[in-house]
C-alpha positions in Angstrom: 101.9 82.0 122.2 102.5 83.8 119.0 106.1 85.1 118.9 107.3 88.2 116.8 110.2 90.2 116.6 109.9 94.3 116.0 113.2 96.0 114.5 112.2 99.6 115.1 114.4 102.5 115.8 111.7 105.0 116.4 110.8 104.9 119.9 107.5 106.0 119.7 106.9 104.3 117.0 108.1 101.2 118.4 106.2 101.4 121.8 103.1 101.8 119.2 103.8 98.8 117.4 104.6 96.9 120.9 101.5 97.7 122.7 98.8 96.7 119.7 100.5 93.5 119.1 100.7 92.6 122.8 97.2 93.8 122.8 96.4 91.2 120.1 97.9 88.4 121.7 101.3 88.3 120.8 104.8 87.6 122.6 106.8 90.6 121.7 110.6 91.0 121.6 111.7 94.7 120.4 115.1 96.1 119.4 115.9 99.3 118.2 118.8 98.3 115.4 119.4 95.5 113.0 122.4 93.9 114.9 121.0 93.7 117.9 118.1 91.8 115.8 120.2 90.0 114.4 121.8 89.1 117.8 118.3 88.4 119.2 117.5 86.3 116.3 120.4 84.1 116.9 120.1 84.0 120.8 116.7 82.7 120.5 117.7 79.9 118.2 115.3 81.5 115.4 112.1 81.0 117.3 109.8 83.7 116.1 106.8 83.0 114.1 106.8 86.7 112.4 109.5 89.6 112.1 108.6 93.0 111.9 111.2 95.0 110.2 111.6 99.0 109.6 113.4 99.8 106.7 115.5 102.9 107.6 117.7 102.3 110.3 120.9 104.0 110.6 123.7 100.9 110.5 122.2 97.8 109.4 119.0 99.0 107.8 115.8 96.5 107.2 116.6 95.0 103.5 119.9 93.7 105.2 118.3 92.7 108.0 115.6 90.4 106.2 118.1 88.9 104.1 119.9 87.6 106.8 116.9 86.5 108.5 115.6 84.9 105.5 119.5 83.1 105.3 119.0 81.8 108.7 115.0 80.5 108.5 112.3 79.9 105.1 109.4 79.7 107.4 109.2 82.7 109.6 107.0 85.4 108.0 108.4 89.1 107.4 106.8 91.9 106.9 108.5 95.1 105.8 107.9 98.8 107.9 108.9 102.1 105.3 108.0 105.2 105.7 108.1 105.8 101.6 105.3 104.8 98.9 107.5 104.0 96.5 107.5 100.9 94.7 111.3 100.4 94.4 111.3 100.2 98.4 108.4 97.6 98.4 110.1 95.5 95.3 113.6 95.5 96.8 112.4 93.8 100.1 110.1 91.5 98.4 112.7 90.2 96.2 114.7 89.7 99.4 112.6 87.8 100.9 109.6 89.1 103.1 106.4 88.3 102.7 104.5 91.9 102.7 105.3 95.2 103.4 103.3 98.1 105.6 103.6 101.9 104.6 103.5 104.2 107.5 101.5 105.9 108.5 99.2 102.7 109.5 96.6 102.2 111.8 96.4 99.8 114.4 93.9 97.5 113.2 96.1 97.5 109.9 99.1 96.4 111.1 97.7 93.8 113.3 95.3 92.3 110.2 98.7 91.7 108.4 100.3 90.2 110.8 97.8 87.9 112.1 97.3 86.9 108.3 101.5 86.0 108.0 100.8 83.8 111.5 97.8 82.1 110.3 100.3 81.4 107.4 103.4 80.3 109.5 100.8 78.3 111.4 99.0 76.8 108.3 102.5 75.3 107.2 103.0 74.0 110.3 100.2 72.2 110.6 100.6 71.1 106.6 103.6 69.4 107.4 102.6 66.5 108.5 100.8 65.3 105.8 100.2 65.3 102.1 101.5 63.7 98.6 104.1 64.3 95.7 103.2 66.3 92.9 105.2 65.9 89.9 105.5 68.4 87.0 108.5 67.5 84.4 111.5 68.1 86.4 109.9 69.3 89.2 109.1 67.4 92.3 106.7 69.5 95.1 106.4 67.3 98.2 103.7 68.3 100.3 104.5 66.5 103.5 108.3 68.4 103.5 107.2 71.5 101.8 109.8 71.5 99.6 110.4 71.9 95.6 113.1 70.1 93.7 114.1 70.3 90.2 116.1 67.5 88.6 116.3 66.4 92.0 118.4 69.7 92.9 116.6 71.4 96.0 115.4 74.8 95.4 114.9 77.3 98.6 111.7 79.1 98.7 110.1 80.6 101.4 106.4 79.7 102.5 104.7 82.3 100.5 106.6 81.1 97.3 106.2 77.5 98.2 102.0 78.1 99.0 102.1 79.9 95.6 103.6 76.6 94.0 101.4 74.5 95.5 98.5 76.4 94.0 99.6 76.2 90.3 101.0 72.6 90.7 97.2 71.7 91.9 96.0 73.7 89.4 98.5 72.6 86.4 97.6 74.2 82.5 95.0 76.7 84.0 95.2 80.6 83.9 94.7 81.5 87.3 93.6 85.0 88.3 96.2 87.3 90.3 93.4 87.9 92.4 92.5 84.1 93.0 96.1 83.7 93.6 96.1 86.7 96.3 93.7 85.2 97.9 94.6 82.3 98.4 98.2 83.1 99.3 97.5 86.1 101.2 93.8 85.5 102.4 90.9 87.2 101.3 90.8 90.2 103.4 94.6 91.2 102.7 95.0 95.0 102.7 97.8 95.3 100.6 97.9 95.8 96.5 97.6 93.2 94.4 101.2 93.6 92.6 102.4 92.0 95.4 101.4 88.5 93.6 104.1 90.0 90.6 106.9 90.6 92.6 106.4 87.0 93.7 106.1 85.5 90.5 109.4 87.3 89.1 111.5 85.7 92.2 110.2 82.5 91.4 111.3 82.8 87.7 114.4 83.6 88.9 114.9 80.5 91.1 113.0 78.1 89.1 113.5 79.0 85.6 116.7 78.4 83.1 116.3 81.4 81.9 113.7 83.9 83.9 113.2 86.6 81.3 111.9 84.1 79.1 110.3 82.0 81.0 109.1 78.0 80.2 107.3 76.7 83.0 105.3 79.9 84.6 103.7 81.4 82.1 102.1 85.0 81.9 98.4 85.1 80.7 98.2 88.7 79.8 95.9 90.7 81.0 94.6 88.0 83.5 97.0 86.3 85.9 99.3 83.6 85.2 99.6 79.7 84.3 101.6 76.7 85.3 102.9 74.9 82.2 103.2 71.2 83.2 105.4 68.5 81.3 104.5 65.3 81.6 
């Protein structure tokens, strides 16, 4: 069963979301605040495929909940819900480990499509974990079976989105990849959102893998085009 945790403090919006996700075949657990969300998450041992988090909530806001859930699980898909369209809200959520964001108001079809896309990624990741090889590049080793990345034998904590981006680069070393190609490969070719989500994830990855994120050595920008993985033999 496709299981999702919905965290939204406005009853009308939460009911609207729950109804449409249930119609789409999801097993929905809904809560009205961040504190309860973490209690429910822990009580269920993190047994959720996706979490849908409202940003603006009293008490613990969506950013704090996202951070705590991401600490507990690198595999769960996280989508932020925001009443604002400001770029900073989107960037903040993604930098904390969210996979996507949806700006209110949204249509039922858009919401379900975005949740479906995240769920497919989580499911594919679980299926791929049973097979794969080791891909090496300089001090890095990407293990396709365990879906992990190490640098000088030290594990790097990646979300599923970050892992998929790195896998795409490792399979196409020293090749300039367009932002749109990365978006289509990782988020799907029917993705509703903004292509800037690629740039934010690249920024987040650089903070994890580069010695000097502001002066990257491995994950390079190809200006006006996209990005390239600089493979070292």
